[in-house]
N, C-alpha and C positions, 0 to 999 in steps of 0.2 A: 357931845360924843355920838349921840344917835344920828344927828344930821351928817356927821362925818362918815359914819358907817353906811348910811343910806347912799351917800355920794360914792363911797368905795364900791358898794354893791352895784350901783348904776354902771360904773366904769368896768368893773370886773366881768359883769354878765352882759354888757352891752344892751341893757334893757332898763328903760325908765319905769318908775312906779306909776301904775295906772289905778286911780281910785274909782270908787263908785260901782263895784261889781257885786253880783250875787253868786255865791259859790255853794254847791251842794256836794257833800262828801259821800261817795258810794263805795263802801268797802267789801261788798258782797258781789262776787263775779257774775252769777246768774242774773242778779238784779241789774247790774251794770249793762250786761248784754241786752236785756229787755228794754232798758232805758235808751240804749243806742238805736235799737230797732224802732222803738216808738218815735224817736227823734227823726229818723229817716222817713218813716211812714208819714209824718206830718209836714214834710218838706213841700214847699210851694214853688220855689224858684231855683234853688241850687243845693247840691250835696257835694261837699269836698271830703273825701274819705281816704285816709292814709294809714297803712299798718304794715308792720314788719312781717307778721305771719297772718295769712288768710288761707285757711285749710279748705280742702274740698271734702269736708265731712258734714255731718248733720248741721252743726252750728254754722259752718261756712256757707252751706247752701241756703240757710235761712237768711243770711245777709245778702247773698247773691240774688235771691228772689226779691228781697225788699228793694235793693238798689235797682234791679231790672224793672220792677213795677213802677218805680218813680221815673225812671228814664223813659219808659213807654208812655207815661202820663205827661210828658213834656217838660219835666224837671231836668235841668242841666246837671248831670252826674259826672263827677271826675273821681277816678279811683287810681291811687298810686300804691303799688306794692313792691316789696323788696324781692329781688330774684333769688337770693340765698335763703331768706327766711321762709319764703313760700315755694321752695324748690319742689316740694312734693305735690303741689297743686297742678292738675293737668291742664292742657291747652283748652280743652272743651269748656272748662269753667270760665276762662277769660273770653273765649269766643262767644259764649252765650251772653255774657255781659255786654260785649261790644255790639252784638246783633240787636240788643234791646235799645241801643242808642247811647249807652254810657261811653265816655272816653276813658280808656284804661291804659296806663303806662307802667312799664317795668323799670324799676330802679336798678341800673347797672347789671344788665344780663351777664351771666357767668362766662359765656363764651366770647363775648366781644369787649369786655372790660379789660383795662390794662392790669398788669400784675400788682401795682400799688392800689389802684382803685378797687380791686377785688376784695380787699380786706376792710374797706370803708363802706359801711352799710347804712341804709335808711332804717333806723331802729325805732322810729317814732310811732305813736299810736294816737290818732287824732281824727275827729269828725266835726265838721262845721256845717250847719244847716241854715240856709237863708240869711246868713250873716247875723243871725239873732241869738243863736245858742251853739255852744261847742262842748264836746266832751274829750278829755285827754287824760292820760295816765300811763299805766303799765300793761293794760289788758290787750291781748291779741285775740284773734278770731279763730277759735278751735274748740273742740269738745272738751279739752282739758279744763277750760275755764267754765264751761257749762255744767260739767258733772253729769252723772247718770244715776239718780237716786234708786231707780228700779234695780240696777245692778250693783248697788252699794258703793258707787264711785263718787266721792265727794269732789266738788269743784276746787280748782286751785284758788288760793287766797290772793286777791289782787285789789288794787285801789284805782278808782277813777274819780275825776272831778267833772261836774256839770257846771258850766260857766255861762252867765248872762251879763251883759253890760259892755262897757267900752273895751275891755280886754279881748272880746271876741274878734274885733277887727285886727288886733295884733296876732292872734292865733291864725286867723284866715290869711293874713299877710305872710306868716311863716309857711303855711301850706303852699301859697303861691310861689315862694322862693324854692321850696323843695320840688314842686312840679316843674319849674323851669330848669332844674338840674337834669331832667330826663327828656327835655325837648323844648318846644316853643313855649313861651310864657302864656299864662291864662289871659283871656280877654279882660280888659280893665273893668268892664261892667259886671263881672261876676264876683269881684272881691267885695268884702263887706265894708260898708261905711262905718264910721265910728258912731255907735249908738249912745243913747242917753244913759246917765247913771241910773242904776236900779238897786243898789245895795251899798253895803258899808265896807266891803273887802277891797283892800289895795293889793294889786298883783303885779309882779314882774313876769313877763313871758320870755324865758331864756331859750333862745334859738341856738341849739347846739350845732356847731359846724366843725368839721375836722381841723385839728391843729390850732383852733382858737381857744380851747380850754375854758370856755365861758362858765359852764356848770362847775368845773373843777375849781376855778378861782372863787366862785360864789360859795361853794361848800367849805373851802378853806377859810374864807372870811367868817362865815357863820360859826364854824367850829372854834375859831380863835376868839370870837365875840361872846360865846356861851358863858354864862355865869352860874346858872342854876341846873339846867338839864340839857342833855344832847342825846336824843333817842333816835336811833336809825334802824329802819327796816330795809334790807337789801337782799336781792335774789342771788347775786353773783359777786360777792365781795372779795376782790383781790386788789386792794387799794394800792396805789403807788406809795413808796416809802414816805414822802412828805405828808401824805394824808394819814397814814398810820401814826406818824409822829404827832400830828395834830390831835388825834384821839388820845394818845398816851399822855401828852402834855395837858390836855383838858382834864383828864381823870386825875392826874397828879396834882392839878391845881384845885381840886375839890369839886369839880363839876360831876354831876350824876350822868355818867356815860353808859348807855345800854345799847345792845345790838340784838335784834331778832333776825335770825338767819335760817335758811332751810335745814331741816334735819335730813331730808332726802331731796336730792337735786336731780333734775333731768339731765344735767351735765356733770357727772360724778367727779371729773378731774378738777372742776372749778371748786367744788366743795372741799376736795383734798387740799388745794392751794389755799383756800380760805382758812383752814385749820392750822396752816403753818404759822400764821401770825397770832394765834390765840394766846400763846404763853406770855408774850410781852404785854399784850393788852390786859390779860387777867392780872398779871403782877402789878400793873399800874393802877388797878382798881376798876377796870371796865367790867361790866356784867354782860355775859353773852348767853343768849337763849337760842336753842335750836328747836324749830317748830316741829310738832309731832303729827300734824295732819299731813295732807298731801302737800305738794310744792307750794311754798309761799313766794310769790312772784312780784310783790309790791316793792316800790322804790320810794320811800318816804323819809322825811327827816323833821324832827321837832326840836326847836331851839328855844329854850326858856319858855316864856308864855307869849312871845311876840311873833316868832317867825316859823314858817313851815315850808317844806319843799315836797312837791309831788311831781312825778314825771316818768319818763322812759329811761333816764340815765342810771345805770348801775355804777357802783363805785369801783370800777376797774379801768384799766388803761384803755381797753377797747372803746368803752362808752365815753369816758372822760376826754379822750384825745382823738379817737379815730372815726367815730360814727356821727351821723346826723341824728340829733336827739331833740327832744322838746320837754321843757320843765316849766313849772310855775313856782316861783318863790313868793309866798304870800305874807303880808303883814295883816293878820286877821285873827283876833282872839278866838272867835267861834270855831274857825277851821283848825287852829292850833290845838284847842281843847278836844275837838272831835278826833283828830289824829292821835292825840295823847291817850284818849280813852280806848281807841282801837289798838294802840300799842300795848296797853295794859292787858287787854283781852287776848291778844296774840301771845304775849309773854306767859299768860296763865295757861295757854294751850301748848306750851313749850316745856322743855327740860333745860334747866340752867346748867351750864358747863363750868366746872371748877377745876382747880389744880390739886392733885394729890401728890404731896412731896414724897420722895423716896431717898433712902440713905445713899445708895451707890449709883443711882441712875437719875437722869433728868426727870423733873416732875411730869406726872402723867395726867392727860385730860380725861376727866370722868364726869358723869352726870351727877348732879347734886341729888341727894335723897329727897323724895317727895314728903312734904309735911302733911300733918293731919288736916290742915285747913286748905290744902290745895283744892281748887275747884275741879269738878269732874271734867274729863276730856270728852269731846264730842264723840258720837258714834263712830265705831271703827270704820276706817276707809278701806275699801277693797281696791287694791292697786290695779291699774290698767297694765297692758303688756309693756307699754313704753316705760312706765314707772318700775315694773318688775325688772326690766332690762337695766335700768339705771341702778337699782338697788343691788343687782347681781354684779354689776361692774364695780360698785363701791366695795362689796365683799371681796371680789377678786383682787382689787388693789390692796386691801388690808392683808389678805392671805399672802399675796406676793411680797408685800412689805415685810411680813414676818419671816417668810422664807429667805428673803435677801439678808435680813438681820442675822438669821441662823447661819447661813453660808458665810457671811462676812466674819461672824464670830469664830467659826471653825477655822477659816482661812487664817485669821489673825493668830489663833493659838498654834497652828501648824508652823507658820512662818517664824513665830517667836521661838518655838522649840528648835527649828533648824538653825536659826541665827545663834541661839545659845550653844548648840552642839558645835557649830563651826568655830565659835570663839574659844570654847574649852578644849575640844578635840579636833583641831582643824584638819590634820592629816587623815585620821581615821574616817571622819565624816566626809571629807572630800573623796576618799577612795570609795566609800559606800555610795555616794551620790553619782560618781562617775560610773561605777559598776551598774547601778540601776539604770542610768541613761543609756549605756551600751546595750543592756539587756532589752530595754524597751525598743531601741532602734532595730535590734536583731529580730525581735518579735514582729514589728511592723513590716520589716523587709520580707519575712517568711509569709505573712498574711498577703502582702501585695503579690508575691510570686505565686501563691496558691490561687488567688483570684484570677491571675492572668492565665494560668493553666486551665482553670475551669472555663473561662471564656473561650479559649481556643478549641476545647473539646466541644463546646456548644455550637460554635461556628462550623466546625467540621461535620457535625451531625446534621 
């Protein structure tokens, strides 16, 4: 059975299993940023750097300086960034990088891309240095991920993997294919050769390509194969119906299905759509936790004690079907347990969402009460302006939703009353409605006539 599942995963993800790797799990965003900078600083021959968001802020400039320093030192530096994700980064940032000797490419510029290509983005996060070590995961380059302890701003929670071994060549080949989508291909001599085994982790490098559904099919297979646990952390969960059905079926089949999702999102409408699917999941037995810290941006999946997935792919249609993404599906006990431990930690820093049944209305989503044994939450996070705007948007949506429900209820009551009066007293009610309509039309006519006279007097003066 395991061999058949491995074969199915090979075919679904278009990625063969690569044994002999060393994998390091980095769940702390500032630590991951420092590790990426140290990796770049140690480059001797090449740096292949690709990210959806590279901001021109303090963190972005640290990376810009590090990449420029290596380029001036004779290292061949290639930088690929997405035009939409990095839309706020000024031309000067890229111009300074190019002047240092780095080759910089824009993935699908907004003004020259076709209407369909415009919505297919390079959402990947990857750096490969000297063909010997790579880092990949969900972390972008911006101050949100670095945090600012002096101002009370905690970093976004994200996950990266540092990889050594034969899988680095597969990651570098993936970078080469992404680079070629934005222009001429890389010179063959800068791509990493296959290195010797240096660890015990077996990895599949899933190269996400629009319309190929590779990560989608792999996730579906893993969800269907789960027997003990299926723990998912996702930043923007708006899963296609078949994937929701897989989670529901797994929970009904006795699998421990748990989700850690953002309590506050930088894209409020996505959080609203995520909550639409909560009720069916909760009724099936899925446990849902909303993170209480700043934005949780990680995209991870733990299946039983054998499989783990880490990458850039969110479980929504845009990532699963439309974007260029990169993920690792690992068969590695140590990585699986490390991700499971981090999941428990994140869940402890979250509030569980449960259903509160009501007699006359649909069940309501509420936060479960905290138990006496609940661990203390980390120090309070001081929101940045971007996070305050997101929270305000969520509140506005909720208020607007309540107002819409109130208006809809009042309208339903008025229409029901009118309908009843028309059935019981059709003639009298008809006369009243007709008289009201005529009176309103007469009033509007008088108003229009008065406005016209006022305008003529103004023009004459």
